[in-house]
C-alpha positions, -999 to 999 in steps of 0.1 A, spaced: -49 -34 379 -46 -2 397 -44 5 434 -52 41 443 -40 55 476 -54 87 490 -36 103 518 -31 135 539 1 143 556 12 138 593 11 104 606 -13 93 578 12 94 549 36 75 571 11 46 571 7 47 533 43 50 523 56 15 536 27 -2 519 35 15 486 72 5 490 62 -31 496 40 -32 466 66 -17 444 91 -44 456 69 -75 454 41 -66 430 58 -46 402 31 -55 377 6 -34 396 0 2 388 3 23 419 -13 57 421 -11 79 451 -31 111 455 -10 132 479 -29 158 497 -15 189 514 14 181 536 17 145 523 36 158 493 69 169 508 71 136 527 66 115 496 89 137 476 117 131 502 111 94 500 111 95 462 77 78 460 58 90 429 25 108 436 -3 128 420 -12 162 431 -46 180 431 -33 206 407 -30 179 380 -67 174 381 -77 211 383 -86 212 346 -114 187 353 -134 214 372 -150 246 362 -130 278 360 -146 292 392 -128 264 412 -94 281 405 -109 316 412 -122 304 446 -89 287 453 -69 319 446 -93 339 469 -90 313 497 -53 309 494 -48 346 503 -57 338 539 -51 300 541 -19 292 521 10 289 544 46 289 530 60 275 562 45 240 558 62 230 525 30 231 502 34 249 469 11 279 463 -4 262 433 -13 232 453 -31 253 480 -51 270 451 -60 237 436 -70 219 468 -89 248 483 -105 257 450 -120 223 441 -129 216 477 -148 248 479 -164 241 445 -176 208 459 -191 225 490 -209 251 468 -223 224 447 -237 207 478 -249 237 497 -249 268 475 -223 296 478 -238 315 507 -241 284 530 -207 271 518 -190 303 529 -208 301 563 -197 265 568 -161 273 559 -161 302 583 -176 281 610 -157 248 606 -126 256 584 -115 228 562 -134 204 584 -164 216 563 -151 198 533 -163 163 521 -152 163 484 -174 136 470 -178 152 435 -141 158 434 -133 123 444 -157 109 418 -141 129 391 -105 117 400 -116 80 404 -132 82 369 -100 96 356 -76 71 372 -99 40 370 -86 22 401 -92 -15 408 -89 -9 445 -89 23 467 -69 25 499 -70 53 525 -63 59 562 -90 70 586 -88 108 578 -120 127 570 -126 150 540 -110 137 508 -100 103 522 -134 96 535 -150 109 503 -129 86 482 -141 56 501 -177 68 498 -173 72 460 -153 40 456 -181 21 472 -207 39 451 -187 27 420 -185 -9 434 -147 -5 437 -133 -25 467 -121 -2 494 -97 -5 524 -93 19 553 -62 17 576 -71 30 611 -40 45 627 -44 40 665 -70 28 689 -102 40 672 -111 65 700 -130 96 690 -124 91 653 -134 121 631 -155 102 606 -174 68 604 -154 38 590 -174 25 561 -149 8 538 -155 -27 526 -124 -37 545 -107 -22 575 -72 -27 588 -69 -20 626 -41 -15 650 -54 -40 676 -86 -58 687 -92 -29 711 -94 -6 681 -123 -26 666 -141 -27 700 -137 11 704 -150 19 668 -180 -4 673 -189 9 708 -187 45 695 -211 37 666 -184 45 641 -182 10 625 -206 -19 620 -200 -52 638 -204 -68 603 -175 -48 588 -147 -71 577 -119 -62 601 -82 -73 597 -57 -70 625 -28 -60 604 -14 -32 626 0 2 615 28 2 589 43 33 602 56 15 633 71 -15 614 106 1 613 106 1 651 98 -36 658 133 -48 662 146 -19 683 157 -22 719 148 5 745 169 36 747 187 41 780 182 75 795 213 72 817 236 71 787 269 89 796 283 94 761 256 119 751 273 155 752 240 173 745 211 153 762 177 167 749 140 167 755 121 164 723 86 181 721 63 168 694 37 194 688 3 193 670 -21 219 657 -51 207 676 -64 183 701 -97 171 715 -107 191 745 -130 167 764 -136 191 792 -153 215 768 -163 188 741 -146 207 713 -115 204 690 -91 229 704 -69 246 679 -36 256 695 -31 293 697 1 313 697 -4 318 735 -7 281 740 25 275 722 45 301 741 31 288 774 42 251 765 76 263 754 82 284 785 73 254 807 94 230 787 124 253 787 122 258 824 122 220 829 151 216 805 171 243 824 164 226 857 179 193 843 206 205 820 188 194 788 186 209 753 151 214 739 143 201 705 110 211 689 93 192 661 62 210 649 35 191 630 39 194 592 9 217 591 22 241 617 42 273 607 78 273 621 77 311 625 62 313 660 88 288 672 116 307 657 104 339 672 102 323 706 137 309 703 150 344 695 134 359 726 140 330 751 168 327 776 169 290 767 169 298 730 207 290 727 199 254 738 168 251 716 166 238 680 137 231 655 139 196 640 111 199 614 111 179 582 126 146 573 120 111 589 112 111 626 133 80 636 167 97 636 152 126 656 138 102 681 172 87 686 188 120 694 164 125 724 168 115 760 131 121 766 101 127 743 70 146 753 37 153 735 -1 153 739 -18 128 716 4 130 686 8 96 666 45 105 667 44 99 705 33 64 699 62 60 674 85 71 703 71 44 725 77 18 697 112 32 693 119 25 729 121 62 740 112 74 775 81 93 769 59 118 788 23 125 779 7 159 786 -29 159 796 -41 189 815 -77 178 813 -100 163 839 -103 129 822 -78 101 813 -103 91 786 -84 107 758 -79 95 722 -43 82 726 -43 69 762 -6 60 765 -1 71 801 -33 54 811 -20 22 794 12 24 814 34 32 784 43 68 793 48 91 823 17 113 827 20 151 831 -14 161 845 -5 197 855 20 222 844 34 223 880 43 186 877 64 189 846 99 194 860 95 167 886 81 143 861 111 150 838 134 141 867 115 108 873 116 99 837 154 105 835 162 83 865 135 57 870 148 26 853 124 2 869 94 20 855 111 24 822 116 -13 820 81 -20 830 68 3 802 89 -14 777 76 -49 787 40 -35 785 48 -23 750 58 -58 739 27 -73 756 0 -48 743 12 -34 710 18 -52 676 51 -71 672 46 -82 636 52 -59 606 20 -45 590 30 -33 556 37 -68 540 3 -81 551 -16 -50 540 3 -50 506 -5 -87 500 -41 -81 509 -44 -52 485 -27 -71 457 -52 -99 462 -81 -74 461 -67 -61 429 -65 -95 414 -27 -97 412 -13 -132 408 8 -147 436 
């Protein structure tokens, strides 16, 4: 009996890891395999959770897969995100090989130039890995590309599949077609169905999101704490976000980054705060380091990349982000949070401010004043915490998901 997890990095591997830990603890007879893609690898390595890498399977594919991988890695490999060069070669190579098999080389190159890695849907690759590992059950999160392809191929092979949806199911990047779906809340199911991304007949389980389990017993942080010698604002960055004004995925540029950091440092200077920056695992730290070196606030700025998020959250007086899953973790953790949304609509993929769980920042000119309110307004902070208890899961997800997967795999109680 084998459960195969397939996961990318960022918030997705943080959903998978607690379930693997739970299965290791309560179902040791099960064989657990985890295919860790891109930035999932350093996270699992730090947590001492065994995983498989794409390079282990490279020999299953034709020689040109490696050749294409080496070609693509020249421009697309990034030493700054913790992925080994060999892993970039393997991932890019087999993914592009799959794209060529589907569309031919000329069209594959055009699609890659147009869409980047979002052009990938590695069904042939997934089929080969599934055939090699022979899983009894396949579990993924709601990521596109290899995770979605693994569900498609699992279903094609009549292997039971489970997809764990991370948040509220708004503007998901791919349809949810697994046999079983674990969702964050009933609102997630409604959003997915209304968007045409999931059938009403899909078997839905309201298990929650395992990455938030560790925060369920916490009490809210108090922003007025006097014993903090270096109060800080924590900025949780992300490489891209959905721009609803233009109806595109906006990949953040160096100019975007500098503008945000300039705004944040000005707000920090006005309120005597340090600035902590946590890039997304896929973001290169170099631009942040260069900004720190040139900024007047650089001496009070530090990068807090890598390692678990929870200890970093507990160092912060305030936390600010756009629609990062980590911002929702901060809400669960009891932090005072601010949500940046410079668009015309409140109808965004992670509507925390709209739900009354975070202070909204709707324009750059509002940032300094909003920081002041978040620091001092205890009444609103208490109301946000109560709303968190009323509207977000309060029971741990990992034990329920692990038990469900073990049952699907046929493990005895």
